[in-house]
N, C-alpha and C positions, 0 to 999 in steps of 0.2 A: 620278215617273211612275206610281207605284202607283195613285194616285187616278184618273189618266187611264185606266188599264187597267180599273179597276173601273167607271168611268163608262161606258165604251164597251161592255164585255162583261157588266156586272153586271145583277142583277135580271131575268134571263131565263134560260131553259134553253137551253144551247148543245149541239148534237149535233155531235161531231167525228169525222172519219176520221183515223186515225193509223197510221203504218207502221213496222214493225220491219225495218230494212235492215242485213244483216250481210255484211261482206266482209273476208276475211283476218283472221278472229278479232277483228274490231272492229265496233262498232255505230254507225250514223249518229245523232248527236244534234245538236240545235239549241240554242244558248244564247239565252235570252230575258232581256232586262233589263226591269225595270219591273213584273214580276209580284210581286216582293218587293224587299227592299233589297239582295239579293245575286244572284249568277248563278243561273240555273235551267236545267238541261240536260234536254231531253225529246226523244223521237222526233219527227220531222217530222209535221205534221198540222194540221188546221184545220177550221173550221166548214163543215158541209154546207149548201149553199144550198137553199132551197125548190125542189123539182123536180129537183135534182141527185142522181144516183146516188152512193152512198158511194164506189164504186170510182173514179168520175170525179173526185170531190172529192180523193181521195188522190193521183191522178195530177197534178192541178192543183197541189195543195199542195207536192208534192216539187219540181215545176218552180219554183214561186214562191219557196219557202223555201231550196232547196238547189241549184237549177240542174240537177237530174237528171231524166232520164226513167226510168220504172220499169214493171215488170210486176207486177201483184198476183198473189201465189201462192195464199194461203188466209187465211181468217178464223182468228184466234187466240183473242181474249178481249175482254171489255168492262170498262171501269172507270167508276166514278162518283165525281165530286169535288163536294163541297158545303162551301163555306166562305163564308158570307154576305159579300158579295152575289153571289158567283160560284157557278154550278151548271153542270157539264158532264158529259155522258155521252160516253165515248170508245170507239169501235169500232176495235180493233187488228187489223191485217192484216200478214202476212209479205209483204214485197215484194222484188223482185230488181232491182238497178240495170241499166239497159240502155245508158246513155250520158249525155252531157252533161258539164258542167264544174262540179265542186263549188265553190260559192261562196255566201257569205251572201246571202240574198235579202231579200224584204220581205213584209209583209202588206198587199196592195193594197186591202183593204176601205176604202171611202170613210170618212174620218174616223178610222180606226183609228190608234193610236199606233205609232211605229216601235219594235219591241221585239226584233227579231232582230239579234244582234251577232256571232254566229259559227256555223259548221257544221263538224262534225269527225267523222271515224270514230274513236271512242274505243275503246281496248283495254279488255278486261274489267277489267284491273288499274286503269286510270284511272277507270273507272266505279265500281268498288268503293271507291276512295279518296275519292270525292266525299262531302262531308257529306250526310246524308240529306235535309236541307232544300234542297239544291242540285241534286237529281235527282228525276225523276218518281217519284211515290209507288208505282208498280207495282214498282219495284225492292225495296221493303220486303217484298214477298211472295215474294222469291226468296232462296235461300241462296247463290246465285252469279249474277251478271248474265248469264252465258252460257246460263242455262236459260230465258231469256225466251220462246223459241219453243216451250217445252213447256207454258206456261200455258194453261189452258182454264177458261172460266167467267166469273164476274162478281166484280169486286173493288172494294171501297171504298178510295179513296186520299185 
């Protein structure tokens, strides 16, 4: 599926809204299949559509990917990922869960491959134990995953 993901998302800049949602000393992560030949855990988020506010994108993506409604608390940091043919700029916000039922969702963009296989509130210990290639690159900028809400600025991942 890796080629299918590259075909759909590659060779264009993608601006994404992403959310850091922490509850009971655990962070919500989504497992994506097809981005590589292994699991890849990352905070929920997705592409901002033309004319869509970043905060509205984030609300939509949490509902679509994880079945949750959220409130956006504050902007945290930005990341840029470039690995040809993929290029993404990600805007990370702290979010608060309001309700819903946690369940794996989908990416409903027309023609997009089904890549979401699981959603889970992972403990800091679980995140720390993930191999670096199986978790979002922003975690490589932290000495402990629990400090993610303290990040500010721009990061290459």
